[in-house]
RODO-2510 file (C-alpha; in nm, 4 decimals, decimal comma):
residues 484
     n   res          X          Y          Z
     1     m     2,0006    -0,5743    -4,0620
     2     a     1,9976    -0,9367    -3,9769
     3     d     2,4194    -0,9548    -4,0319
     4     d     2,4263    -0,6672    -3,7822
     5     i     2,2178    -0,7998    -3,5326
     6     k     2,4419    -1,0137    -3,2842
     7     p     2,4011    -1,1846    -2,9917
     8     g     2,3135    -0,9166    -2,6804
     9     f     2,1703    -0,9722    -2,3194
    10     a     1,8538    -1,1887    -2,4051
    11     t     1,7121    -1,1295    -2,0510
    12     e     1,8212    -0,7959    -1,8428
    13     s     1,7772    -0,8151    -1,4444
    14     t     1,7118    -0,5086    -1,2828
    15     t     2,0412    -0,4988    -1,1378
    16     g     2,2731    -0,6003    -1,3995
    17     a     2,2988    -0,7831    -1,7492
    18     r     2,3467    -1,1133    -1,7717
    19     p     2,6102    -1,2596    -2,0542
    20     a     2,4442    -1,3847    -2,3960
    21     d     2,3302    -1,7040    -2,5191
    22     s     2,5293    -1,9023    -2,7624
    23     k     2,2504    -1,9050    -2,9722
    24     a     2,0790    -1,6589    -3,1508
    25     l     1,8336    -1,3704    -2,9807
    26     d     1,4936    -1,3242    -3,1391
    27     y     1,4333    -0,9684    -3,2556
    28     a     1,1479    -0,7512    -3,3223
    29     f     1,1096    -0,3861    -3,4838
    30     w     0,8896    -0,1046    -3,4895
    31     q     0,9105     0,1768    -3,7479
    32     t     0,7575     0,5648    -3,7625
    33     p     0,5033     0,6132    -4,0213
    34     d     0,7305     0,7458    -4,2555
    35     s     0,9847     0,3956    -4,2114
    36     s     1,2441     0,6741    -4,1835
    37     f     1,3500     0,5203    -3,8367
    38     k     1,3328     0,1702    -3,7353
    39     v     1,3632     0,0650    -3,3193
    40     t     1,4778    -0,3047    -3,2837
    41     y     1,4444    -0,4471    -2,9866
    42     s     1,5258    -0,8030    -2,8275
    43     v     1,2057    -0,9500    -2,7510
    44     a     1,3047    -1,1515    -2,4667
    45     l     1,4809    -0,8331    -2,2757
    46     f     1,1357    -0,6653    -2,3529
    47     h     0,9386    -0,9365    -2,1789
    48     e     1,1506    -0,8974    -1,8759
    49     i     1,0292    -0,5159    -1,8745
    50     d     0,6876    -0,5926    -1,9053
    51     f     0,7643    -0,8276    -1,5946
    52     v     0,8833    -0,5581    -1,3760
    53     v     0,5721    -0,3522    -1,4624
    54     n     0,3387    -0,5181    -1,4156
    55     e     0,5319    -0,6173    -1,0585
    56     g     0,4763    -0,2938    -0,9270
    57     y     0,1319    -0,2338    -1,1107
    58     r     0,0071    -0,5274    -0,8701
    59     k     0,1766    -0,4130    -0,5562
    60     i    -0,1177    -0,1673    -0,4254
    61     p    -0,4493    -0,1063    -0,5981
    62     h    -0,5535     0,2232    -0,8149
    63     g    -0,2697     0,2305    -1,0438
    64     g    -0,0109    -0,0007    -0,8874
    65     i     0,3376     0,1891    -0,8330
    66     e     0,4799     0,3145    -1,1944
    67     e     0,8731     0,1930    -1,2749
    68     g     1,0964     0,3555    -1,5143
    69     g     1,4670     0,2375    -1,6326
    70     l     1,7481     0,3473    -1,8667
    71     l     1,7555     0,1907    -2,2016
    72     f     2,1103     0,1188    -2,3661
    73     g     2,2070    -0,0166    -2,7213
    74     v     2,3692     0,0925    -3,0439
    75     i     2,2692     0,3607    -3,2447
    76     q     2,2737     0,2890    -3,6396
    77     d     2,2539     0,4204    -3,9632
    78     d     1,8597     0,3721    -4,0100
    79     g     1,7778     0,3257    -3,6319
    80     v     1,8579     0,2143    -3,3046
    81     r     1,8990    -0,1232    -3,1704
    82     i     1,8006    -0,1968    -2,7931
    83     e     1,9820    -0,4304    -2,5724
    84     a     1,9764    -0,3711    -2,1843
    85     f     1,8042    -0,1656    -1,9489
    86     r     1,8934    -0,0969    -1,5966
    87     s     1,6151     0,0319    -1,3138
    88     i     1,5895     0,3884    -1,2347
    89     n     1,5892     0,4262    -0,8526
    90     c     1,2831     0,6569    -0,7541
    91     e     1,2310     0,7468    -0,3789
    92     h     0,8520     0,8541    -0,5245
    93     a     0,8292     1,1796    -0,3101
    94     s     0,5122     1,2408    -0,4634
    95     g     0,3133     0,9491    -0,4461
    96     p     0,2759     0,6254    -0,6583
    97     s     0,3310     0,7631    -0,9556
    98     f     0,6833     0,7676    -1,1546
    99     v     0,8089     1,1689    -1,0922
   100     l     1,1662     1,1915    -1,0296
   101     s     1,2704     1,4626    -0,8035
   102     e     1,5944     1,6584    -0,7762
   103     r     1,7452     1,3955    -0,5662
   104     d     1,6072     1,1300    -0,8629
   105     m     1,7344     1,3648    -1,0955
   106     a     2,1516     1,3567    -0,9779
   107     a     2,1413     1,0337    -0,9278
   108     l     2,0241     0,9557    -1,2446
   109     e     2,2816     1,1477    -1,3921
   110     l     2,5728     0,9550    -1,1733
   111     q     2,4105     0,6643    -1,2890
   112     l     2,4732     0,7289    -1,6437
   113     m     2,8085     0,7950    -1,5881
   114     a     2,8871     0,4846    -1,3981
   115     a     2,7474     0,3050    -1,6896
   116     s     3,0408     0,3567    -1,9282
   117     s     3,2456     0,1651    -1,6464
   118     d     3,0142    -0,1260    -1,6571
   119     p     3,1309    -0,4307    -1,8411
   120     d     2,8222    -0,6087    -1,9086
   121     l     2,7273    -0,2871    -2,0907
   122     e     3,0702    -0,2371    -2,3007
   123     h     2,9716    -0,0990    -2,6324
   124     l     2,6771    -0,0270    -2,5312
   125     l     2,5441     0,3411    -2,5358
   126     p     2,2249     0,5177    -2,3095
   127     v     1,9869     0,5227    -2,6008
   128     g     1,6728     0,6573    -2,3972
   129     w     1,4297     0,5210    -2,1352
   130     f     1,1191     0,3622    -2,0585
   131     l     0,8393     0,5338    -1,8283
   132     t     0,5388     0,3395    -1,6940
   133     h     0,1706     0,5280    -1,7085
   134     t    -0,0719     0,3309    -1,5330
   135     r    -0,3216     0,6377    -1,4670
   136     g    -0,3464     0,8196    -1,7719
   137     a    -0,2848     0,8009    -2,1194
   138     l     0,0475     0,7123    -2,3625
   139     s     0,1660     1,0823    -2,3541
   140     m     0,4704     1,2383    -2,1875
   141     t     0,3883     1,5156    -1,9361
   142     d     0,5707     1,8697    -1,9006
   143     l     0,8073     1,7440    -1,6513
   144     e     0,9088     1,4352    -1,8181
   145     v     0,9902     1,6294    -2,1678
   146     a     1,1871     1,8785    -1,9477
   147     q     1,4122     1,5769    -1,7582
   148     f     1,4304     1,3533    -2,1031
   149     d     1,5721     1,6844    -2,2709
   150     k     1,8333     1,7343    -1,9590
   151     l     1,9573     1,3683    -2,0117
   152     f     1,9085     1,2540    -2,3753
   153     p     1,9733     1,5836    -2,5730
   154     q     2,0956     1,3704    -2,8685
   155     v     1,9155     1,2842    -3,1849
   156     s     1,7645     0,9094    -3,2520
   157     r     1,7186     0,9145    -2,8372
   158     l     1,4118     0,7592    -2,7963
   159     t     1,1285     0,7156    -2,4738
   160     v     0,8845     0,4330    -2,4493
   161     l     0,5825     0,4696    -2,2984
   162     i     0,4589     0,1625    -2,1030
   163     k     0,0490     0,1230    -1,9562
   164     p    -0,0079    -0,2351    -1,7766
   165     e    -0,4034    -0,2969    -1,8011
   166     r    -0,5866    -0,5475    -1,6369
   167     f    -0,8257    -0,6976    -1,8877
   168     q    -0,5846    -0,6174    -2,2136
   169     p    -0,2451    -0,6895    -2,3162
   170     t     0,0361    -0,4285    -2,1961
   171     r     0,1189    -0,1311    -2,4494
   172     f     0,4120     0,0195    -2,5492
   173     g     0,4768     0,3717    -2,7255
   174     f     0,7732     0,4556    -2,8977
   175     l     0,8547     0,8056    -2,9048
   176     v     1,2016     0,9064    -3,1002
   177     r     1,3543     1,2845    -3,1313
   178     d     1,4048     1,3279    -3,5081
   179     a     1,6882     1,4829    -3,6538
   180     n     1,5618     1,8346    -3,5980
   181     r     1,5053     1,7672    -3,2063
   182     e     1,1632     1,7187    -3,2602
   183     m     0,9617     1,4350    -3,0534
   184     p     0,6383     1,3718    -3,0320
   185     r     0,4495     1,3495    -2,6874
   186     d     0,1686     1,1072    -2,7529
   187     a     0,2667     0,7478    -2,8317
   188     t    -0,1629     0,6316    -2,8383
   189     a    -0,2070     0,5688    -3,2303
   190     s     0,1474     0,3724    -3,2735
   191     a     0,0929     0,1897    -2,9511
   192     i     0,2113    -0,1814    -2,9955
   193     i     0,1906    -0,5100    -2,7779
   194     l     0,5000    -0,7538    -2,7757
   195     p     0,5222    -1,0387    -3,0036
   196     l     0,5658    -1,4122    -2,8117
   197     p     0,9092    -1,5014    -2,7953
   198     g     1,0470    -1,7898    -3,0473
   199     r     0,8599    -1,6291    -3,3018
   200     t     1,1534    -1,5617    -3,5725
   201     g     1,0815    -1,5131    -3,9073
   202     k     1,0838    -1,7804    -4,1783
   203     q     1,3314    -1,6568    -4,4371
   204     g     1,5758    -1,6591    -4,1405
   205     s     1,6080    -1,3076    -4,0916
   206     g     1,5675    -1,3002    -3,7129
   207     l     1,3267    -0,9733    -3,6821
   208     i     0,9333    -1,0439    -3,5796
   209     p     0,6798    -0,7410    -3,6710
   210     s     0,5826    -0,5639    -3,3853
   211     i     0,1678    -0,6008    -3,3486
   212     p    -0,0136    -0,2617    -3,3367
   213     a    -0,1946    -0,2648    -3,0027
   214     p    -0,5729    -0,3691    -3,0606
   215     a    -0,8054    -0,0461    -2,9692
   216     p    -0,9846    -0,1012    -2,6779
   217     s    -1,3161    -0,2669    -2,6644
   218     a    -1,6516    -0,1173    -2,4588
   219     n    -1,6670    -0,3791    -2,2142
   220     g    -1,2206    -0,3610    -2,1308
   221     r    -1,3137     0,0094    -2,0931
   222     r    -1,5994    -0,0225    -1,8136
   223     l    -1,4258    -0,2885    -1,6502
   224     a    -1,1055    -0,0088    -1,6066
   225     q    -1,2763     0,2695    -1,5296
   226     a    -1,5070     0,0278    -1,2695
   227     a    -1,1560    -0,0778    -1,0848
   228     e    -1,0372     0,3083    -1,1111
   229     l    -1,3220     0,5253    -0,9820
   230     e    -1,5732     0,4403    -0,7616
   231     e    -1,9478     0,4233    -0,8867
   232     v    -2,1954     0,6736    -0,6802
   233     l    -2,5580     0,5491    -0,6635
   234     p    -2,8456     0,7892    -0,7534
   235     p    -2,9898     0,9341    -0,4618
   236     h    -3,3020     0,7805    -0,2983
   237     r    -3,6747     0,9298    -0,3276
   238     v    -3,8079     1,0754    -0,0410
   239     r    -4,1196     1,0336     0,0143
   240     p    -4,3346     1,3635     0,0808
   241     e    -4,5139     1,4044     0,4272
   242     r    -4,8874     1,3837     0,4397
   243     t    -5,0658     1,6947     0,5122
   244     s    -5,4186     1,6580     0,4725
   245     a    -5,6655     1,4049     0,3699
   246     q    -5,6901     1,3158     0,0194
   247     p    -6,0268     1,2519    -0,1865
   248     l    -6,0566     0,8428    -0,2654
   249     s    -6,0747     1,0035    -0,6301
   250     e    -5,7121     1,0395    -0,6298
   251     l    -5,5681     0,7395    -0,4747
   252     a    -5,5936     0,5862    -0,8037
   253     m    -5,4154     0,9159    -0,9971
   254     p    -5,1254     0,7022    -1,1238
   255     g    -4,8009     0,9063    -1,1065
   256     i    -4,8953     1,0728    -0,7551
   257     w    -4,7087     0,8976    -0,4749
   258     k    -4,9369     0,9888    -0,1429
   259     d    -5,0185     0,8038     0,1516
   260     p    -5,3213     0,5735     0,1438
   261     p    -5,5972     0,7491     0,3411
   262     s    -5,6746     0,5904     0,6797
   263     p    -5,9939     0,4127     0,7346
   264     e    -6,1604     0,6870     0,9139
   265     e    -6,0492     0,9620     0,6405
   266     a    -6,2467     0,7115     0,4001
   267     a    -6,5393     0,7186     0,5856
   268     q    -6,5486     1,0800     0,6290
   269     a    -6,4796     1,1272     0,2233
   270     l    -6,7910     0,8282     0,1854
   271     d    -7,0171     0,9591     0,4022
   272     e    -6,9506     1,3582     0,2410
   273     h    -6,9976     1,2079    -0,1063
   274     e    -7,3158     1,0063    -0,0006
   275     l    -7,4253     1,3280     0,1382
   276     e    -7,3699     1,5199    -0,1483
   277     e    -7,6014     1,2780    -0,3684
   278     e    -7,9108     1,2949    -0,1317
   279     t    -7,8746     1,6425    -0,1267
   280     a    -7,8588     1,7174    -0,4875
   281     p    -8,2037     1,7685    -0,6952
   282     l    -8,3469     1,4927    -0,8831
   283     e    -8,2968     1,5664    -1,2653
   284     e    -8,5507     1,2338    -1,3534
   285     p    -8,9028     1,2092    -1,2700
   286     d    -8,8270     0,8463    -1,1834
   287     l    -8,7591     0,8427    -0,8512
   288     q    -8,7465     0,4583    -0,8367
   289     k    -8,4490     0,4698    -1,1558
   290     a    -8,2728     0,6947    -0,9002
   291     e    -8,2592     0,4714    -0,6173
   292     a    -8,1087     0,2282    -0,7996
   293     q    -7,8219     0,4767    -0,9339
   294     r    -7,7523     0,5281    -0,6093
   295     t    -7,7467     0,1837    -0,4579
   296     a    -7,5255     0,1035    -0,7136
   297     r    -7,2842     0,4127    -0,6637
   298     k    -7,3393     0,3334    -0,2671
   299     q    -7,2258    -0,0647    -0,3424
   300     l    -6,9233     0,0459    -0,5951
   301     a    -6,7967     0,2715    -0,2615
   302     r    -6,8235     0,0146    -0,0278
   303     e    -6,6131    -0,2368    -0,2552
   304     r    -6,3361     0,0270    -0,3497
   305     t    -6,3247     0,0727     0,0599
   306     r    -6,2816    -0,3090     0,0925
   307     v    -5,9996    -0,2787    -0,1563
   308     i    -5,8410    -0,0252     0,0735
   309     e    -5,8675    -0,1738     0,3794
   310     e    -5,7289    -0,4981     0,2405
   311     s    -5,4134    -0,2894     0,1042
   312     l    -5,3747    -0,1597     0,4436
   313     d    -5,4557    -0,4417     0,5836
   314     v    -5,6511    -0,3347     0,8898
   315     p    -6,0165    -0,3580     0,9963
   316     g    -6,2356    -0,0389     0,8810
   317     p    -6,5440     0,0647     1,0678
   318     l    -6,7651     0,0989     0,7574
   319     a    -6,6628    -0,2857     0,6915
   320     p    -6,8233    -0,5558     0,9080
   321     e    -6,5617    -0,8236     1,0648
   322     r    -6,4684    -1,0863     0,8363
   323     p    -6,3472    -1,4456     1,0147
   324     p    -6,0078    -1,5176     0,9627
   325     k    -5,8990    -1,7476     0,6415
   326     a    -5,8116    -2,0691     0,7531
   327     q    -5,4574    -2,1379     0,6795
   328     p    -5,3043    -2,4615     0,5579
   329     k    -5,1563    -2,6439     0,7643
   330     p    -4,7485    -2,6943     0,6650
   331     p    -4,6650    -2,9877     0,5156
   332     p    -4,3866    -3,1556     0,7732
   333     f    -4,0525    -3,0445     0,7292
   334     a    -4,1516    -2,7203     0,5333
   335     i    -3,9807    -2,4343     0,5485
   336     a    -4,1804    -2,1590     0,7025
   337     r    -4,2107    -1,8496     0,5047
   338     p    -4,2005    -1,5316     0,6169
   339     l    -4,4560    -1,3283     0,7427
   340     p    -4,6014    -1,0577     0,5142
   341     e    -4,4731    -0,7125     0,6427
   342     r    -4,7184    -0,5076     0,8369
   343     t    -4,7769    -0,1249     0,8659
   344     v    -4,5964     0,0446     1,2207
   345     s    -4,7084     0,2964     1,4318
   346     h    -4,5355     0,6030     1,4712
   347     e    -4,4617     0,5425     1,8209
   348     v    -4,3010     0,2515     1,6842
   349     y    -4,0800     0,3863     1,4826
   350     e    -3,9694     0,6351     1,6958
   351     q    -3,8700     0,3587     1,9691
   352     i    -3,6878     0,1396     1,6585
   353     a    -3,4769     0,5025     1,5667
   354     e    -3,3791     0,5107     1,9853
   355     f    -3,2463     0,1607     1,9876
   356     k    -3,0352     0,2069     1,6459
   357     a    -2,9064     0,5687     1,8247
   358     r    -2,7798     0,3496     2,1479
   359     s    -2,6421     0,1394     1,9452
   360     t    -2,4723     0,3173     1,7287
   361     e    -2,2868     0,4769     2,0583
   362     p    -1,9346     0,4326     2,0405
   363     v    -1,8288     0,1516     2,2938
   364     i    -1,5273     0,3072     2,4409
   365     n    -1,5647     0,6216     2,6387
   366     a    -1,3568     0,8303     2,8196
   367     r    -1,3879     0,5915     3,1141
   368     s    -1,2687     0,3070     2,9216
   369     l    -0,9351     0,4937     2,8151
   370     s    -0,8706     0,5932     3,1406
   371     i    -0,8632     0,2582     3,2302
   372     l    -0,6666     0,1792     2,9936
   373     a    -0,4060     0,4385     3,0189
   374     i    -0,4090     0,3446     3,4125
   375     a    -0,3380    -0,0380     3,3008
   376     a    -0,0338     0,0701     3,0390
   377     l     0,1375     0,2574     3,3007
   378     l     0,1165     0,0445     3,5747
   379     g     0,2574    -0,2565     3,2960
   380     c     0,5327    -0,0019     3,2233
   381     l     0,5892     0,0428     3,5676
   382     v     0,6277    -0,3110     3,6462
   383     g     0,8242    -0,3597     3,3674
   384     y     1,1013    -0,1528     3,4999
   385     v     1,1107    -0,2653     3,8528
   386     l     1,1831    -0,6227     3,7040
   387     y     1,4406    -0,4607     3,4911
   388     l     1,6293    -0,2676     3,7828
   389     q     1,5994    -0,6152     3,9544
   390     m     1,7886    -0,7605     3,7033
   391     p     2,2311    -0,8201     3,6909
   392     g     2,4309    -0,5421     3,5743
   393     a     2,5473    -0,5623     3,2398
   394     v     2,9473    -0,5138     3,3664
   395     i     3,0598    -0,8129     3,6002
   396     a     3,3458    -0,6665     3,8598
   397     l     3,6158    -0,9305     3,8718
   398     e     3,8991    -1,0228     4,1292
   399     v     4,1588    -1,2094     4,0652
   400     h     4,3604    -1,3753     4,3821
   401     g     4,7276    -1,5416     4,3176
   402     q     5,1042    -1,6193     4,4306
   403     p     5,3586    -1,4811     4,1859
   404     q     5,5215    -1,8199     4,2045
   405     a     5,1975    -2,0316     4,1619
   406     q     5,0396    -2,2067     3,8809
   407     t     4,6690    -2,1198     3,9603
   408     i     4,5122    -1,7864     4,0203
   409     t     4,1033    -1,7541     4,1360
   410     v     3,9039    -1,5831     3,9914
   411     s     3,5480    -1,4868     4,1714
   412     w     3,2612    -1,2266     4,1283
   413     q     2,9254    -1,1440     4,2450
   414     p     2,7610    -1,4732     4,2870
   415     d     2,4169    -1,2771     4,1885
   416     i     2,4995    -1,2561     3,8307
   417     t     2,5459    -1,6143     3,7724
   418     r     2,3505    -1,7683     4,0720
   419     n     2,0461    -1,7633     3,8204
   420     a     2,1836    -1,7229     3,4730
   421     v     2,0964    -1,9124     3,1688
   422     y     2,3803    -1,9547     3,0849
   423     a     2,7637    -1,8865     3,2138
   424     s     3,0987    -1,9661     3,0953
   425     v     3,5009    -1,8181     3,1045
   426     r     3,7259    -1,7857     2,8570
   427     v     4,0813    -1,7154     2,8754
   428     n     4,2979    -1,5637     2,6281
   429     n     4,0767    -1,5891     2,3835
   430     s     4,0114    -1,9549     2,3641
   431     e     3,6889    -2,1205     2,3515
   432     p     3,4655    -2,0243     2,6590
   433     v     3,4203    -2,3199     2,9258
   434     p     3,0630    -2,3160     3,0996
   435     l     3,1133    -2,3081     3,4675
   436     s     2,9806    -2,5494     3,7085
   437     p     2,6552    -2,4976     3,8993
   438     e     2,8945    -2,5011     4,2126
   439     e     3,1122    -2,2335     4,0280
   440     k     2,8318    -2,0196     3,9372
   441     t     2,6744    -2,0582     4,3174
   442     l     3,0401    -1,9541     4,4538
   443     g     3,0785    -1,6807     4,2016
   444     r     3,4478    -1,8193     4,1911
   445     v     3,6744    -2,0297     3,9426
   446     e     4,0269    -2,1181     3,9343
   447     l     4,2441    -2,1445     3,6375
   448     n     4,5704    -2,2649     3,5281
   449     a     4,7723    -1,9398     3,4741
   450     p     5,1657    -1,9934     3,4091
   451     g     5,2088    -1,6582     3,2581
   452     d     4,9983    -1,3076     3,2094
   453     v     4,6553    -1,4035     3,0863
   454     k     4,2988    -1,2582     3,0080
   455     v     4,0242    -1,3959     3,1944
   456     e     3,6674    -1,3246     3,0336
   457     v     3,3609    -1,3968     3,2431
   458     i     3,0024    -1,4133     3,0326
   459     a     2,6556    -1,4848     3,2378
   460     q     2,3547    -1,4388     2,9994
   461     n     1,9988    -1,3703     3,1592
   462     w     1,6955    -1,3757     3,0047
   463     m     1,6675    -1,0237     2,8934
   464     r     2,0209    -0,8960     2,8685
   465     d     2,4063    -1,0314     2,9183
   466     s     2,6576    -0,8978     3,1393
   467     r     3,0244    -0,9396     3,0733
   468     g     3,3748    -0,8751     3,2999
   469     i     3,6816    -0,8845     3,1834
   470     v     4,0024    -0,8795     3,3663
   471     h     4,3942    -0,9289     3,2800
   472     y     4,6234    -1,0752     3,5064
   473     l     5,0007    -0,9914     3,4382
   474     r     5,3075    -1,1711     3,5882
   475     s     5,6337    -0,9273     3,5695
   476     g     6,0001    -1,0250     3,5591
   477     n     6,0996    -1,0271     3,9459
   478     g     5,8164    -1,2665     4,0491
   479     s     5,5415    -0,9804     4,1158
   480     a     5,1770    -1,0155     3,9914
   481     g     4,8849    -0,7847     3,9749
   482     a     4,5512    -0,7802     3,8281
   483     l     4,4281    -0,4605     3,5629
   484     p     4,0648    -0,4410     3,4611
***
């Protein structure tokens, strides 16, 4: 096999192949699962294909722009050897995916026919194509299979599916049409990654076995999915509105999301609880023991109310006012802590909502748009007036001179050159000669013209140039005249 491999196109460009280097190239090979067919390819060539594919992958987010190209090589008895490639021009009429339209297919057929006349592809045949799949698996679509059957109906023709990934090496999948003209469509299980160049086998065969692609890790799959899909946050829980006052016994029940009662509601609930206890008949004759139990229950109820009031941070009617706690003075240059969040009344919430609604109103209203439109119209009008005041593009020239004289006088409207940035005169296609300030102001110049001459006056203004040409002819009988 090593004797059949000759120096080919080590690195192929997207526009043409370069001659081979003098030294032998590194080749890698891939075999079908039954080892009946071998695909041999230049390692440097496929690394350049990898570079072209990743350049398109990085052009836009979420998959990039997919690329494709033709593969050229030599058909052998036991396989195919890939030596060169040419990029396929795709207008991407359907988006960034590599989907060839009818116009692209017609251009591709012409490209295949013209490849035989390319001197860099001498003795090479079209052996297949490569396609980039950045948004899906290494599997051919129905349209790609139909286009491949139309372009490459022969046996031993192959499709190389390429999938660049952000956090993993690029995967290559080979699909070959066998002797029965059948070809698999999925290359995920047999995908490979490229070996590094310069790793020629120690036996001197010049062949490097392809590296099977590793299975994608869970972390890599999550990163790829996060890069291509938008994460949807779970909906927020909606706090139910309070419909009625709840008893104090329900406030400590876990798993129930309810508003705490107001101090008035807590006091009313305590009064009702105490009234029920006072009106209840005594089961024991010992009144002192019953009074002690009632006092303990009242104290427990007051302690529970105090805890609720402290959680709400509002003074209650049942608890006596407590003096504010003395706050320790902060040390010098200490950073002040944020104040604890306090409860806000319903009216304040409405005012905040109204302020947010006013702040989100569009700044540009109909009045602002009308003012901008009027300003733009006035600007266009002023520009048009200035344009009309500029000199014309054509300079009307007049020539005066005697038939026997050797000089002529060329004149024009002085307004054209008086304020010109640059003005010059050219005789018979010679180098232009700049006009002096006096000649620009007077609009006149004298020239030496012993015979027939062509005079051209050029004036450059700040927005456009003006030009005028006149021919001065001398006849054989001594007469003279000017032609525009």
